[in-house]
N, C-alpha and C positions, 0 to 999 in steps of 0.2 A: 472423381478424378483425384489422383495422388498429387502431392506437392511436387514431386520430381517431374511428373508429366506437365504440370502447370509451368514449371520453370523452363522446360523444353519448348513449350508453346511460346513463352514470352521472349525466347531468343530466336524465334523464327521457325523452329521446328524443322524436321526433315533433314535432308542432306544439305551441306553447305551452310549451315547456320552460322558458322564462324568465318565465312569467306569475307574478305575485305572488298571485293569487287562484285557489284551486282549488275547483271546485264538484262535488258528487256523491261518494258514498262510494266508488265503484269507482275513480275517478281518484285520490281521496285515498289509497286503499290502495296503488296503484301508486307514487305519489309518495313515500309513507312508506317503501316498500321500497327505492326507488331512493336516497332520501336516506340511509337506514341503511347501504346498501351503499357509498355514496360515503364515509360516515364510516368504514366499515371499511377502505376503501382508505387513507384518511388515517392511521388508527390503525396499520395495518400498515407503511406507509411511514415514519411518525414513529418507531415503535419499531424502530430500525435493527437491533437484535439479532434481533428476531423475523422481520423481513423477510429478513435474511441466512439465518436458519435455514430458512425456507420455501424460499427459492431453492436452498439447499444440499441440500435433500432431494429435489429434482426430478431425475429421470434421463431423459435423452433418447437416442433412437437416431438413427443417421446417416441423412441423406437420400440418400446415394450409392447406396442399394439400390433407389430408386424407379425405375420404368420411364421410359424416354426417350420413350415414346409414350403420353401420358396424355390422357384426355378433357379437353375445354375446360371451364373453370369455368362453372357454371350458376347459376340462381337459388337462393336459400337457401344453406345450408351443410351439409356432410356430415361426420360424425365416425364413424370406425370404432372400435368398442370390442371389445377382445380379452381374454378371460380366459385366463390362463396357469397351467398346473399344474406348472410346473417345480419340481424339488426343490432348486433353488439357494437359498442363504441360509436364512431362517427358514421356508421353505415345507416343509422336510423333516418337521418335527415336526407339521405340520398335515395330512400325508397327500398331499403332492404326487406327481406321476406317477413311475413307476419310471425308473431310469437317469438319465443326465446331460443328456439332450436336452429342451429346452423344448417342451411340447406345449400345444395349445389345443383344447378341445372346445366352447367357447362363443365366439360372435362375433355382433355385430349392428351394423348401419349405422343411425345416428341422423341423420335428415334434419330440420333445423330450417328451417321455411319462412321465406320472405323477409318475411312480415308480422310475424315475431317472436311469433306467437300460436298456432302449431300446430307439432307435432313428431310424427314417426313413426319408430319403431324397428323395423327388419326383421331378424329372426333368420335365420342361415344354419345349417341342420343340418350337423353335422360330417361326415356320410357322403355329402353331396351330390357327385355326379360333375360336375366342372367342368373347364374348360381353365385350366391354370396357366401363365401366360406366363413368359418368361425371368426368372430371379431371380438376384441377386448372391450369390456365395459369400463366406465370410470372406477368402479369398485374392485376391479381386477378379475372379475368373472369373464368367461368367454361365452359368446352366444352359440347356439347350434347352427349348422349350415342351413341356408334357405334356398329353395328352388323356385324358379320362375318369379323372382323378385325384380322390381324395377331397379335399374342401375343406380339412379340417384338416391335410392333409399339407403345405400351403404354409408353415405356421408352422415346420415342422421342417426346411425346406431349409437346409442348411449344418451341421446337427447341433450347434448351440450350446446352452448351458444356458439362455440368455435368449430363444431362439427367433428367428424372422425376421419381425418385424411388417411390414417393407417388402414382403416377398413376399406376405403375406396382403393387404396394401393393393393391390398390383398385381393380384392375383387378383380382388378385389372390383371394381376399376375395369374390368377386362376383362369381368367378368360383367354388370355393371350399366350400363356406359356413363356412370356418374356419377363426377365427380372427387371424390376424398376429400380434404377440406381439412385434416383432422387425424386422427391415429391415437393411441389411448390403450390401453395394456396394463395390466391389473390382475392382480397375482399373488395367491396364496392368502393370504399374510400381510397384504397390504394390504387385501384384501377383508374379512378377519376384523376388522382394525382399524377399517375404515369402519363395519361393522355395530355394533361396540361403541361407537364415537363418537356414533352417533345414539341410543344407548340401547336397541338392539334393533329388530328389524323384525317387524311382525305378519304371520304366514303362516297357511295352512290346509292340512290334510292330508285327503284324501278317505277315508282308512282308517288304522288303526293301522300303525305301522312298527316293525319289530324289528331287532336287530343283524344277523340273517341277510339282511335286505333291503339293508343297507348293504354287507355283505360276503357275497355268495352262496357263497363258498368255505367259509363257516363250517360248513355242513352241518346247522344247526339254527336254529330261529327266534331263540333267544337272548332277551335282555332287551328290554323295550319301550323304544324310543328316542323316538318321537314318538307321542303319542296322537292319535286322529282328532279333527279339528276345529281351531278357531282357537287360536293360541298365539303367543308372541313368542320370537324366536331371535336370537342374536348370536354372534360369534366362531366357535368350532369347530362349534357347532350350526347356525349359519347356513350354513357350508360344507357340512355333511352334508345340509342341506335342498336346496341348489341342485345338489348332485352326485347326489342320490338318483335312481336309475332303476329298479332291480329292485323287484318287489313292489307296484308301483302301475300300474294300467291294464295296457297290453300290455308294459310294461317297456322301451319304446323311447326313443331319444334325442329323438324328436319330442315325446313326452309330457313328458319332462324340460324341454324348451324352454318348454312352456306354463306349467309351474310357475316356471321362471326368469323368465318375463315377468311373472307375477303377483308374484313377489318384487321385481323391479325397480320395478313400479308401486307396491308398498307402501313401498319405500325412498324413492321420490320423494315420496309422500304424507307420510311421516314427517318428511323434511327440511323440507317446507313447513310442517308443523304445529308444528315447533320454533320457527319464527319467523326473520325475517331480521335478527338482531341479533348484535353481536360475540361475546357470551358463547356463543351457539349456533353461530356459524359458525367461530370460530377453532379449536375442537377438530376440526371437520370439515376445515378447511384443513390442519392439521398431519397428520391421518390421510391425507388425499387426496394431499398432496405426497409423503409417504413411500410411498404405495401405487402410484404411477403411473410408468410409463415412457411418455414422450410424444414426438411428433415435435418438431423444433426450433421450429416455430411456436407451440407451447404451453410452451416450455421455461423460462418464468419465472413467478413468482407473480402478477405483475400481468396477464400474458396469460391465465393460468388464470382469474383473477377476472373479467377482461373478458369471457371466454367465458361464465362463469356469469351475468354481468349481461345478456348477450344473450338469455337464456331466462327472465328474471324475470317476463314477462307471459304465459307459457303456462299456461293453466288445466289442472287435472288431467284434465278431460274431453277436452281437446284434445291430450293426450299419449297417443298411440296405439301399440299393439304389434301386429305381424303377423309371420307366418313366410313366408319365401320360398315361393311356390307350388310344391308338390312332389307326388311320388308315389313309391311303392316301385318299385325296379327290382332284383329279386332281394333280396339282403341290403343293397343300397345305396339311395340316394335319387336320383331324377332330377328335374331342373327341369321344371315344367309350362309348356309354351308353348301359346298366346300369353299366358297369364295373367301370367307373370313379365315378359314384354316390355312389357305394358300398364302394369304397376306401375312399372317403371323409367322408361317414357315419361312417366307422370304426375308422377313426382318431378322429372324433368328440366324439365318444364313448371311445376314448383312448384305442382301441384294436390294437394289433400288427398285422403284416402281417401273423403271425402264429396263429392268432385268440386267443391270450391271452389277458385277461383283465389286462392292465398295468397301471391302474389308481392309484395303490398304496394301495387300500383298497378293501378287499373282493374278490380279484381276485386270479388267479394262480400266484405262485411265479416263480423264475427263472427256477426251475426244472420242472415246468409244473404241479406239484402236487397241488391239491386243498388245500386251507388253511381252509376250513370249516369242515373238518373231514369226508366229504362224499366220497364215492368211486369214483375214476376217471372213466370217460367214456372211454371204450376201443378205441384205435386209429383205424382209418379206414385202410383197407388193402392198402399196398403200390401200387402205379400205376405200370402198366406193364413194363415201361421203367426204373424203379428205378435201379441205379447202372450201367447203360449202357451209355457209353460216345460215342458221334458221332461228326464228323466234317462234315459240310454241304457245298457243292459247287453248285453254279448255273451253270449248263451246257447248258443254253439257253441265248438268248439275251433279255429275259423278265426281266426288272429291279425289284429288291426287292423279287425275287422268293425264294432265300435262307432264307431271313428273315421270309417269310410266313411259310416255312417248319420248320424252327427252332422253331417258336412259337408253332406249332402243336406238335412238339416233346417234348418241355418243358411241355406242357399241359398234356402229357402222362407220365411225370416223367423222361424222358431222360435228360442227361446232354449234352448240346451242347458246345463243346470245342471252336469252332470257325466257322465263316461263311466266304465265299469268292467266287471268280469267278473261275470256272474250266479253265484248259488250253485250252480246246476246248469248244465253245459255240454252238456246232451243235449236241448235244446229243438228239436223238429221244426218247430214253427209259431211265428211271431212273435206276441207277446202285448203288448197295450196295457192296462195296469192303471191305473185311475183312481179318485180319491177322491170324496167327496161333492161334488156340484155340478159335476163336471168332465166329465160324459158328452159334451156337445156338443164340447168341446175335444178329448177323446180320439178322437172320431170324425174330427175334422179330421186328427189325427195318423195314424189308421189308413188314411186315404185315400192316404197316401204309401207304404203297405206292403200291397199287394193280398193278400188272404187272411188278414190279421192278425185275431186274436181279441180281443174287448173283454171286460174282466173288471173288475167293480166291486170295490173294496176299501175297508176302513175308513181306510187310510192316506191322508193328504192328497197332492195333486199327481198327476202323471202319470208313470208309469214304463214305458218301452219295453224289452222283452226280445226280442232278435233271435233268430230260429230258423234252422234249416238252410234253410228255404224262401227266406229272404232271401239267405243265402250262395250258394245255387245258382242264383239268378235270372240271366239273361243279362246284365243291366245291370251286375252285379258284375264281369264280365269276368275270371274267374279269381281269383287272390289279391287280395282287395279292398284298395284304397288310397284315401285321401281325395283328391278333386280339389283344385284350387286353392281356398283359402278364398274363399267367396262372400258372406260377411256384410258385406264392405265396410269397416266401421269397425274390426273386430278388437277387441282388449281396450283399454280406456282405463284410465288411472291411477286413476280414481275408481270402477272396477267393484268388485263384491263379490269380495273376495279368496278366497272359498270356491267361486266359480263357475268351471266349465270348466277344470279343473285337469289333466286327463289324457286320453289316448286309450285305446281298447281295452276 
């Protein structure tokens, strides 16, 4: 973002930024937020010692490792966020990765649309097999390109304690065809500080979690760490939550990504709820500047604040999260084509997951109504599963089966509340259990699983337990794996934090 763009955002942006009269509560909220942030800029700049402190806390990585063959700049802006588990510095006491090489198992690309009102974060599974382009080593040499390499291996190129964010950025640009405008690395210590600065983050667990789930080498369940259900976490407990993989769903990294997306959504919601005022934002500014390693374009406090200003008008519902379209390929993850290509093409065209033109000119507005005066195209009929919520359980020993079925259900418009493993994994036939008043909806679910049995139960809602008949059907094609997400919208920042938390 340029300084002039930042100045425009600070003064309200868009038309009428200099008007003296503001009508309507929505406009008033936006103007109040912009004014408060502008005051914060003045406060920070006026208190020279604080400004210098914030600037002094920001660490940058060099741009000399970026590819010389980059995509052209497009509409909107793209920010790559990388989570580092290096043991360097204060990370060691928080359980950073082993050895002295920085590693990253978490990364997502945040696309902020040109209208300043929509954003999409796309997560990259760490085991995704990708092409890693040439990357710069610490001694100045460049590596040869690598094929079918795991995505997270790009961050380790060069074997340094702080990792190689430039190499990860090169890999993302090569994979997506999108130019990454900024890259941000968050380490363990910084992440813990951020969650503490906001007063904790509300999360939800689909089942009880014990010490043995955090450390499978323990050999015993151990003490209860997280009880099932909603709770608030910060610091070390927040780290444990986002790193947790074993003992939930199928224990996969993909399932962990779903919980990390729910966590990020809850963090965004918590920051918004604290208010846009200096007393709330300054502790966050201190924590953020100490937490981040950024590219030179974000290397000062005013640039970071200007970037934050650019996202002030994005509603929680219009902050979306998706995962790169994927499927299992043995023990690794493969990119699903053409679904991934269509996703990148939509972002290059600055279209939202709802297929709105969000470039800020000539497209549809927030309401979805055309701004060219022409009649709107009638919406397509709702999918058959619209309004029907289902919980999916894997009643077999086939890994990932619940994830496969959940993806099919979402493609048909159903809402999948949660996935998990059934109490018994010896079910031969798929079962649809339904509570009072849910028979018709249960029959709609059963239509997608030929041969499924319907069973009334006193418990409310609809629960699908997959049997061996579903695992063996030809459509499963061997070891089942979910296709590209077909629900379009993915998770929103205002979604129920207890919904759709795991695969398997």
